[in-house]
N, C-alpha and C positions, 0 to 999 in steps of 0.2 A: 502493501500500500504507498503511495506517493506522500511527502509530506505538504501540508496544508502551506500554500503560498502568504497567508495571514498569519500563522505559526512564526513563519518566517522573519517576515515584516515584523514581528511584535519581541522575536529575539533580539533585534537589531538595535531595537529602541534602547537597551542597556549599556552600548556603546556610546562613547562620546564623539558628538557630530562637530565639536569644535575642529576648524581648518588650521591642519598644519603644513605651512608650505616651508618652510626653514628648519633644519634640522644641522649640528652638529654634532658627527659621528667619530670614533675615533678606534683605528686597528690597534688591537693590543698587542700582534708579535711583528707589525710594521719596521719598526726599527732595530730589533733583531734578525729581520731580515733582510734589510738593507746593510746592518752590516758581516753579517754572511756572504753578500755580493759581491761588495768590497772586499774582504777578505781571500775570496776566492782568485777577484779577480787580480788583487796584490799579490798574491800568490804565484799566479800562473803569469807576472809582469802585462797585464795588459791596460793601455791608458796609462802605465804608471809615468810620469813628469818628473821625477826627480830622484837622487841618489843619495843614500847618508852616508856616509863614513868613518866609520871608526874602526882604527887599529888597522888589522887586515880583513873586515869585515866590507862590504859593499852590498846597501839591500836599498833598493828598487820602490819608491812609495808613491802617493797621489799630493800633492802639495794639499789639496782640498784638505784633506782629513786630516796632516800634521799638523796645518794651522786649526782645524777647528780642536783639536785637544789639547797642542800647545802652546803657552803664550809666549814659549821663547820663539817659536816659529812663526806665530802671527807677527811679535814684531819683524823679525827677518821677514816673513813675504811682503808686506802690507806696506812697509816703509821702502826707502832707496837706497836698500841697504845692498851692496854688490853680490850679494849670495843670492838674492830675489831675481837676479837676471843671469843667474849660472844655472847651468844642468845638475851640478853636484857640489857638494860641502862636506868639509871633514870637520868632524867634530873631535875638538881637542881633553884630554881629560873624564874622555868617557870611554869605557870598555865595549869591548865586542857583545860581552855579556850583557853587559846591561842596557846597549842599544836595542839588541833584538829581543829583550823582555817587554822593554818601552813600545817598541814597533807595534810586535804581538798583540800588546794591551788596546793598543789605541785602534785596532783591527776589531779585536774581538773584547773588550772590556773585561778579559781574564787576565789576574796575574802568576805565571808561574814561579813561584817564591822558594827556597830553600835556605837553610843558613848557609852552604858554601854558595851562594850567589846575590846572596840577599842585601850584601852593601853596593857590589856592582848596580844595582836595581836601583837600589835607592839611591845613588850618586848620579845616573842617569835620571832619573825623574825628577831630580831636584832640578840638575843643570837644567832638563828641558822644560822644567815647569811645570809638570804634568800633575797637578794637584789631586786627582783622583787616583793617582797609580801610588802617590805618596803617601794617600789616607792608606792605600790599603797595606802598603809598609810597613805602616806604624800600626797596624789590626797584625798583623804578621810579627813583627817584634812585641808586642804583649802580651802577644799568646805563647809565643815559646823561651819564654822567662827561664828559667832554672837556676841553681847554685853554679853551675860548672861554667854557665858563658853570660851569666848576670854582669859583671864587670865590662867584660868586652860589647853590652849591648849597649850599658848605661856610657860607654863611650862614643859610640857610633850618635847615640839618640843626642846627647851634649854636643857632638861635631857637625851637627845638620839641624841643629837647635830644634828639634822636636819636641816642645815643652813637654804637651801632655806623656808622652812616652817616655822621657824622660823622669818627670815624676812619678811615675807608677813603677819603671826598674828600680828606682830608688826606694821608694816604702818597700821593694821587695827586699833588697838590702838588708834595709833596717830592721826589717821583721825576720831576718834569716842569717844574721850576721854571725850568730856562732858555728852554723853549719859554714859559712861562707868564708869563717876564718881557719878553716881543717882543709881548706881547699888552695889551689896551685894560684887560682883565680885572685884572692884577696893581695897578693903582691903585684897585682897589676892598677891596683887603684892609686888614685897620683895623689899628692901631699896632702891637696886641695882637697879629694873627695873622701881622702882618711879624715881627717882635720874637719870636715863637714858631718860626717857619718859620726864621731866621736863626741860630737856636742846634745846628739839628739837623747831627747830624755827615756824614749820609747825601746831604744837601742838593745837590741836581743842579745845577752849575754847573761854569764851566770855570775859572774861578781868583776868588782870592779880590778882587784890585781889580776885577772883574765886580759882584763884592756891595757893593764902597765904593761906583761908579756907580749902580748898582740906590738904594742909599738916595739917595743925592743927586737923583735923577729921582721917586723918590715923595717925597720933602721939596717939592721945588718945583712937584709938580701941584696944592698949594697952599698956597703958603709959608705963608700967614699963618696957618692953621691945623694945619699940620703942622710947624712947625718947634719946638714943644714936646717933638714928639717924638726930636728929635733926637737927644740922651742912649741916651736906651733901645734904640733901634738901634744905633747904634755900638756900645755896649756887646758886644753880637751880631754886632759884625761882627772876624773876625780879623787886625788890623792887621798884629801880628808877623808874616804868613804874607805877606806883603805886601814886596815885593823891595826891599833899600834906595833904589837909585833911584826907584822907584814912590812911597814914603815922603815922599822928599827932593823928588823932582820935579814930585809931580804932588800928594799929599794933603797938603802941606803949603803947596800956594800956594792950596787952597782955604779962604776966608773963614768958610766953616760951622765949619770944624776949629777955624781960630784963634781965632775971636772966643768960643766957647762952654768955659767952665771945664773941664769932663767933656771933654768931643773934644779939649781941647788938651792935659788928660795921659795920655789911651789914648793921643794920639800922640806923646807921651815917650815912655812905657812903649814902644812899638813900635820907637822908635829906638833906645833902651836895648838892646832886646833883640839888636839886630841889633851893636852894639858890642860888646860882652863874647860873641863866638863862644864861646868854652870852657867859659862857665859856661853855655851855655842849656839842659841837659839840669836846671841846678835850680831855671831859672826857667819853669817850666811853668805854665799856667796853662789854664784852656777855651779863649780866645782862641790859645794855642801849639801846639793839638792840629790832626790831619790831617782832614777832609773827609773819613772814610769809617767805616765800620763792619764793614768787612772785612779779616781777616788773609793776608795773603801770606807762604810760606815762601821766604826770601831765602837762596840760594846764592853764599859768594865763593869762587870756585877761580881761580887765576891772574890773567888780565888781564880776566874778565868778574863782573860781579855781575846776577845772574841772577833774575826771581822767579816765583812762581809762586800765581796767586790761588785760595785754597781755595773762594772762593764763584764766580767765575766761569770758574775752572778756566784760563785765561790764561797763558800765558809771555811774558815780559818781560824786556829787559834793561834794565836800568838804567844811570846813568852809570860807565862803567869808574876803577879805581882810579887815585889818580895813578902808583904803582908796581904791577907785578903783583906778586900775595900768593898764596904759595905754602903751603898747610896752614898757616892760620893760624888763631889762636882767634878766635872770635866771643862777643858779649855784647852783652845789648840791656840800655838804660836810657832809661828814659822815650822808649823807639821812637827811640831814639838808636844805632846800630850800633857796636861799640867793634870793631875790629879789630886784633890785638898779633900782634906777632912770626912765626914760619911758616919756612920755608927761604928763605935770600939771593936762592937761584935754582934755576931747575928744572933744574939739570944734572941727567946722572946721574950718580952716587955723591958727587954733593954733599950734606954734611951740617952746612955752615955755616948756622947760623940767624942770624936780626936780632932788632934790638931795635925797631924802627920799632913806630910806633902811630896810628893811622888812624880816624876816625871817620865813618860817612855819615847824613847827614840827609836822609829822603824826602820832609822838610816842602820842602824846594829842591833834590831830587835830587844833592846834593853831600856833595864830601869836604872836609875838614880835617885837618893832620896833627897832631898830639899831641906831648907829650915821652916821649921815647923811656923804653923800660924799663931800668933799671939795668944789666939783664943777658941778651944774646939768648939767647932759647930756643924751641924749637919742642917736637910732643909733649908739651905740657904743659895743664893747665887753667885755663881762664880764667870766673871767676865773679864775680858783682854781688852784693853785699851791702850795703845799707843806705847805697846810692847810690855804692859806690868799686868800683871793681875788684880783684880778687884775682888774681896769677899764682904757678901752686905748679906746684914742679917742672921738669920736662921736660929736654931735653939740649943741648947746644952741640956737634957733632962728636965727640969721645970722652968727652964730660966728661957725666955724668949726674949732675942739679943735685937739691937738695935747697931750694931758697931758694926763697920764698916774698915777694913785694911787693905793695903796695897802691898804687892808683891814686887821687888826689883830684881829682876834679874842680875844685873851691874853686879849687886851687894848682897846676890842671894841672903834678903832679910826682908821682914815686914812691917810695916807702920804704920800704924793709925792712923784714920782719915776723918773727916768731920761726918758725926753718924746722922743715921735717918730719924727723920721726925718722931717717928715711932717704932717699935719694934714689931716683928713682922716674920712670919717663916711659909714658909711653904709656895714663896711667891715665884715670879718671872721674871726673868729682862734680858736685854739683847742691846748689842751697840747700833745705831742708826747715825749717820752721818757726822760721828765724831763726840757724839754724846751717849752717856749710860742712860738707860731706861729700866724700870722696874715696875713689876705692875700688881696689881693685887696679893692674894697672901691671904696670913690669918692673924689675924691679932688676941689680944687677951679679950676683945667683947665680939670675937668671932671675925668672919669674913667678912677681907675689906673689895672696893673697888679703887682705891686711890693708885694711882701714878707718880713717880716723881721722877725728874731728870738731873742727872750729874753733869755738873762743867768740873773734868779730870783738872784742867789746867786750873784753875781758880780752887777748887776743892769747897764745891759749893751746889748744893740741891736745891730745885724748883720742885713747885706743881706742874704737872701738865693734867690737860683733860682726863677725867677719870673716867675707868672701864664702863663701858652700857651699863653692865650687869658685874657684881662680886663674884670673883672664882679664884680657888686655890690646886695646888697640883695640874695645873697648866703649862701651858708651853709658848714661849714669845720667841718669835723670829725677826730679823730684818731679811726684809726682799727689795731693793730696789726701791730705794729710800721710802719704802711705810714699814711698819711695823704692823706683826700679825699675831694675833693670841687665839688659840685654838686650846678647846676641851677643858678640862679642869673641871672641878665639882664646889658646891656647896653643899651644906650640913641642914637634915630637915631637924622639928622641936626635939627629935630620939639621938642624934647625933648620928643617923646613919648618913653616908651621903649620898646628895643628890646631883644627877650631872647639868655640866651647862654644855650644851652640845654646840651654840654657834660661832662660828670663825669670823670672827671680829679685824676691823682694818683701820691703824691709825695711820695721819698723815703728817709728820711734824711739820711740813712747811704752811702747813693750813692749818694745825691744829684740832682736825675734826678725825671724828669716828665716823666709820661704816660699818652695816652686817654684811657679809656675805651671803651668796644664796648656800653656798655648801656648806653641811653643818658633820659634827665628829663626835662621836661616842668615845673618849677615853681620859683616863686622867691619870698623872705619874708617868707618864711615857719618855723618854730618851726624843730628844730632839735635834735635827743637824739641816744646814742646807749645803745642796750644792746646785749652782743655776737658780734658776728660777722655780725651784722643787725645794720643799721644805717635809724633813723624814719625819715620821713618828715610829719608833719602836717600842716595841713593848708594852708597859704599861698594865692599869688594868679597865678592863670592858664593861661593857655593859651590862656582864652575867656576873661582874664583882670577879672576876677569875685573871690571873695572871695571863697577859698577852705573848703569844709569840709571834706577831704579826709583824711584817715591815710594810708601813703605808706612807702613801705620798701623796701633798697635796700640791698641786699645780698651781700658782699661784694666777698666772695668766689664762686658764682656762676653768679656774675657781670649782676644782675637780678632785676628788679622794680618790685614791684607788690601792687595792693591797697588787703591790709588785713580789711578798714572796714570804717566808716566813724564818724564823730564825731553827735552828735545832731545839733551840731549851726554851721552855718558857721565862721571861726577863723579867728581873724584880727589881728598879731601880733607874733610874734616869739617867745615870751617865754614858749618853754617846757622844763622837763627835765623827768627823769627817777627819782621815791623812791619808796620803799618798803613799801606800807601801811598794816596796820593792819587789822587781816582778817574780824573784825569786822563794817569796811568800804566799 
């Protein structure tokens, strides 16, 4: 049975009847087909009108093709140069291998590369200004980097000013330096390259003494020519990070070090650094910095000193303190952790405080006892301002304190400062724009929302706008010229904790408070800062249990998230960030 014409007309009504009289259509394989045709013509020497000569190689090409792919030939052929009127050109500084590869690329878009011909091809592509071929050479270089060839590739990349590739090879060497040092390639590094590598914080190496030994080996590889570079290289070896025994028993017995004036001075500097242990935080230079660029959260609780790397997310136990430290306060000056006060012991119902103070040095994973505070105190605030420590308020047994004392690193001594206007404990503090701020806490009459600022230069306290609500056992942190107050609690009429969950921000320049959208229910947590993130470690959660969480508050996004857990639940607020050596 045949279809009804009416049905066909009815179906056609669903098709647009708009007039289309002009379309731009493109063939997907036209370009590749043209290239194949041109390549075939060139291989058969059909319509070729120019000859390129390199070494003993003569290649017939089409002028138009070479002009289209090469800025070098475009300038040559379209200008009034003699070569534009000739039938051939001799290309000096280009090998036959390099020229053949670039011509093949011009006709196919493909580049055949291997380590054996790579430098020849790159040289030809650079000379003839074939940018697409140069980019493929860069990609090849970046894909074939190994410990065995990295120095050779770095030299090539630098010679041809391949900035991206040079940076990539350099970073490879930094992260594989330990392996490279065991290869013959290591001795091909130039003095400038080696000096730059030795200045890197994240240079992959086992110990600083190993770097010292490697410099000796590099120098002795060609002593006559390289001895002149010894001072340059030794300035980038961090001799103060060697142990005292290594400096005296090993380095001092190397004649190269004692006979050169600059090296002898560097050795004396390192020895002096080890003699004045208490003043080391004031003697910091590039040569005393830990070789690492990653921050770790360090938690000091009871007998344990535990770290968490924000880069590797790895937990590590550091060297135990000389004595157990129960709920001390911690502060960091020049990557030294100061640990002061806290409870005398961890027995239940013990409220006796201690005045002892210690310093942890991540450079040597070691502890050093400092002068004790004038007054034993716990639940106080410890802050760094202008390379001095300030211990503020706190309590000892049944005594709530208003006293303030300052520790001088240079004198290794504590001096009393102007006291607070009121006694307080379980408060929080931070340094913002050169001023010390303390907020909240607990007085005899209950929780308070007072905030005070301290001018350390003039030893003067003044009142700042109060907190938006009373709180104690909270955290306060300075980020981007603002103060953030997080967590904490008050108490109900029965003495049970009532959480304060709001996150409040204070702007010193305008002396104003505002409430952030985020809330967090935690008290007695450790607090530290990395960039625009405030980290809250452990503490007591909304279930009244000690927490094992590491929480991060993103100041810019106003958002809290859990990033990890500590292996143990953490009791105490002794938390900070340190740069730890790679070997820890």
